[in-house]
C-alpha positions as CSV (number, residue, x, y, z in Angstrom):
1,M,-26.1,227.5,106.8
2,R,-28.9,229.6,105.3
3,P,-31.6,230.9,107.6
4,E,-34.8,229.1,107.5
5,V,-37.7,230.9,105.8
6,P,-41.3,230.0,106.6
7,D,-42.9,227.8,104.0
8,V,-46.3,228.1,102.3
9,T,-49.0,227.6,104.9
10,D,-52.2,225.6,104.3
11,P,-54.8,228.0,102.9
12,P,-58.1,228.2,104.6
13,D,-61.5,227.6,102.9
14,G,-62.0,229.7,99.8
15,E,-58.2,230.0,99.1
16,E,-56.2,227.9,96.7
17,Y,-52.8,229.3,97.6
18,R,-51.4,231.4,100.5
19,E,-47.8,232.5,100.8
20,P,-47.2,234.8,103.8
21,R,-43.8,236.5,104.1
22,S,-43.1,236.0,100.4
23,A,-40.5,238.7,100.3
24,L,-38.3,237.3,103.1
25,S,-35.5,235.6,101.3
26,G,-32.6,234.0,103.1
27,R,-30.2,236.8,102.0
28,L,-32.5,239.5,103.2
29,I,-33.0,237.9,106.6
30,A,-29.2,237.3,106.9
31,C,-28.3,240.9,106.0
32,G,-31.1,242.7,107.9
33,G,-31.5,240.3,110.9
34,L,-29.0,237.5,111.5
35,L,-25.7,239.3,110.8
36,P,-26.5,242.5,112.9
37,A,-27.9,240.3,115.7
38,L,-24.7,238.2,115.8
39,L,-22.5,241.3,115.8
40,V,-24.5,242.8,118.6
41,A,-24.4,239.6,120.6
42,A,-20.6,239.3,120.1
43,A,-20.1,242.9,121.3
44,V,-22.2,242.2,124.4
45,V,-20.3,239.1,125.2
46,L,-16.9,240.8,124.7
47,G,-18.1,243.7,126.8
48,I,-18.9,241.4,129.7
49,A,-16.0,239.0,129.4
50,A,-13.2,241.3,128.1
51,D,-13.6,245.1,128.2
52,P,-16.7,247.3,128.7
53,V,-15.5,249.4,125.8
54,W,-17.0,246.7,123.5
55,F,-20.5,247.9,124.4
56,V,-19.9,250.9,122.2
57,A,-20.0,248.6,119.2
58,V,-23.7,247.8,119.9
59,P,-25.1,251.2,118.8
60,V,-22.4,251.5,116.1
61,V,-23.6,248.2,114.5
62,L,-27.3,249.3,114.6
63,L,-26.7,252.8,113.3
64,A,-24.0,252.0,110.7
65,P,-25.5,252.7,107.2
66,P,-25.1,249.2,105.8
67,F,-26.9,247.6,108.7
68,S,-29.5,250.3,109.4
69,I,-30.5,250.2,105.8
70,A,-30.7,246.4,105.7
71,I,-32.7,246.3,109.0
72,S,-35.1,248.9,107.6
73,L,-35.7,247.0,104.4
74,L,-36.3,243.8,106.3
75,M,-38.9,245.5,108.4
76,R,-40.6,247.0,105.4
77,N,-40.9,243.6,103.7
78,R,-41.7,241.4,106.6
79,R,-45.5,241.3,106.0
80,T,-45.6,241.1,102.3
81,G,-47.5,238.0,101.0
82,I,-49.8,236.6,98.3
83,V,-53.2,234.9,98.5
84,V,-55.0,233.3,95.5
85,G,-58.7,232.9,96.3
86,D,-62.1,232.7,94.8
87,A,-62.5,236.5,94.8
88,G,-59.1,237.3,93.2
89,L,-55.5,238.0,94.2
90,T,-54.8,239.5,97.6
91,V,-51.3,241.0,97.8
92,G,-49.4,243.3,100.2
93,A,-49.1,243.5,103.9
94,L,-51.3,240.5,104.8
95,G,-53.2,241.0,108.1
96,A,-52.5,244.8,108.2
97,A,-55.2,247.4,108.4
98,R,-53.6,249.3,105.4
99,G,-51.4,248.1,102.6
100,A,-53.2,244.9,101.7
101,Y,-55.1,244.9,98.4
102,L,-57.7,242.6,96.8
103,I,-57.5,242.5,93.0
104,P,-60.6,240.9,91.5
105,W,-60.0,238.4,88.7
106,S,-62.2,240.5,86.4
107,A,-59.7,243.5,86.8
108,I,-56.7,241.4,85.7
109,D,-55.5,241.6,82.1
110,T,-52.4,239.4,82.2
111,T,-50.1,237.7,84.7
112,R,-46.7,236.1,84.4
113,I,-44.0,235.0,86.8
114,E,-40.6,236.5,86.0
115,T,-37.6,234.5,87.3
116,S,-34.8,236.7,86.1
117,P,-33.7,239.2,88.7
118,R,-31.9,241.2,85.9
119,L,-35.1,241.6,83.9
120,V,-37.0,242.8,87.0
121,D,-34.2,245.3,87.7
122,A,-34.3,246.5,84.1
123,M,-38.1,246.9,84.3
124,M,-37.9,249.1,87.4
125,R,-35.2,251.3,86.0
126,A,-36.9,251.7,82.6
127,R,-40.2,252.7,84.2
128,R,-38.4,254.8,86.9
129,I,-40.3,252.9,89.6
130,F,-39.4,253.8,93.2
131,S,-40.5,251.3,95.8
132,P,-39.6,251.6,99.5
133,T,-39.6,247.8,99.8
134,R,-36.5,247.8,97.5
135,Y,-34.8,251.2,98.0
136,W,-34.0,252.9,101.4
137,G,-33.8,256.3,99.8
138,V,-35.0,257.9,96.5
139,P,-32.6,257.1,93.6
140,R,-31.1,259.8,91.5
141,R,-33.2,261.6,88.8
142,M,-36.5,260.4,90.4
143,A,-37.9,263.5,92.0
144,D,-41.5,263.7,90.8
145,F,-43.4,260.5,91.2
146,T,-45.9,258.6,93.3
147,I,-45.2,255.2,94.9
148,P,-47.1,252.4,93.1
149,A,-49.1,250.4,95.7
150,G,-48.4,247.0,94.1
151,V,-44.7,247.3,93.4
152,L,-43.4,245.2,96.4
153,V,-40.1,244.0,95.0
154,P,-37.5,243.5,97.8
155,P,-33.8,243.2,97.5
156,F,-32.5,239.8,96.4
157,A,-35.9,238.8,94.8
158,R,-35.4,235.8,92.6
159,A,-39.0,235.4,91.3
160,V,-41.7,238.1,90.9
161,L,-45.3,237.9,89.9
162,V,-46.0,240.5,87.3
163,V,-49.7,241.6,87.0
164,E,-51.1,244.0,84.4
165,L,-54.5,245.4,85.3
166,A,-57.2,246.2,82.9
167,E,-59.1,248.2,85.5
168,A,-57.2,249.6,88.4
169,T,-60.3,251.2,89.9
170,S,-61.6,247.8,90.9
171,V,-58.8,247.2,93.4
172,V,-60.0,247.1,97.0
173,G,-57.6,248.3,99.7
174,E,-56.4,251.4,101.5
175,P,-52.8,252.5,100.8
176,P,-50.5,253.4,103.6
177,P,-50.4,257.0,104.7
178,P,-47.8,259.3,103.1
179,R,-44.2,258.8,104.3
180,R,-41.0,260.7,104.1
181,Y,-38.1,259.4,102.1
182,F,-34.6,260.7,101.7
183,G,-33.3,262.3,98.5
184,N,-30.3,263.9,100.2
185,Y,-30.5,266.9,97.9
186,L,-29.8,264.7,94.9
187,N,-33.4,264.9,93.5
188,V,-35.0,267.9,95.0
189,N,-33.8,270.9,97.0
190,S,-34.4,269.3,100.3
191,F,-33.1,266.5,102.5
192,S,-36.3,264.5,102.4
193,R,-39.7,264.6,100.9
194,S,-43.2,263.1,101.6
195,Y,-44.5,260.7,99.0
196,R,-47.9,259.1,98.8
197,T,-48.9,255.6,97.6
198,E,-51.3,255.2,94.7
199,V,-52.9,252.2,93.1
200,S,-51.5,251.6,89.6
201,S,-52.0,249.2,86.7
202,L,-48.7,247.4,87.3
203,W,-48.1,245.1,90.2
204,L,-44.9,243.3,91.0
205,V,-45.1,240.9,93.9
206,P,-42.2,238.6,95.1
207,T,-42.7,234.9,95.5
208,R,-40.5,232.2,96.8
209,H,-42.5,229.4,95.2
210,P,-43.1,230.3,91.5
211,D,-44.1,226.8,90.5
212,R,-46.8,226.5,93.1
213,L,-48.1,230.0,92.4
214,A,-48.2,229.3,88.7
215,L,-50.4,226.2,89.3
216,A,-52.8,228.3,91.5
217,L,-53.1,231.0,88.8
218,A,-53.7,228.4,86.1
219,E,-56.8,227.3,88.0
220,H,-58.2,230.7,87.2
221,G,-57.1,230.8,83.6
222,F,-53.9,232.8,84.0
223,S,-50.5,231.5,83.0
């Protein structure tokens, strides 16, 4: 049974479309939340009912690379959302003090909704885009770059809103503070490095309801 993912909420006045938690697919929730939680719960039950040595499995599960990476990516993507309103597109960490951005309609050149995960992957590789919402650490051969504020593609994304801006300076919002990400000596002569987020002309935002989003965009003349 697939985990339930919250559906589109009813938008308040002035908004035609609101999709909170648009990055939380069932697979991401399962890998970063449900599966680790079940394994930890099983270890606790076995520790109580069978042998206390099973309690050792609790930190092992949480710190094991596959699970720690999946949990981290789930937390990074948990607040990502999309709002279509009178003023423009609002994307990013909805409700947060930093990391949410308003893109006025006048600043948008083109929009499209890409439903091929392979094409999205190819786009990110071709442009050498690093996004902490998709990668836990810095990929190879990507040492010198900034993090695009609007590239919010999570793992397992099935549909992505692609927005090309004509005027990036019109975007309203404060990027998150610089953070350290791990290159593990593959990209630079250090274990980790601090990277800052900058507003760019390309925005990639996940959606779980491409048809509904397309209808809302069409109301403003975008297909």
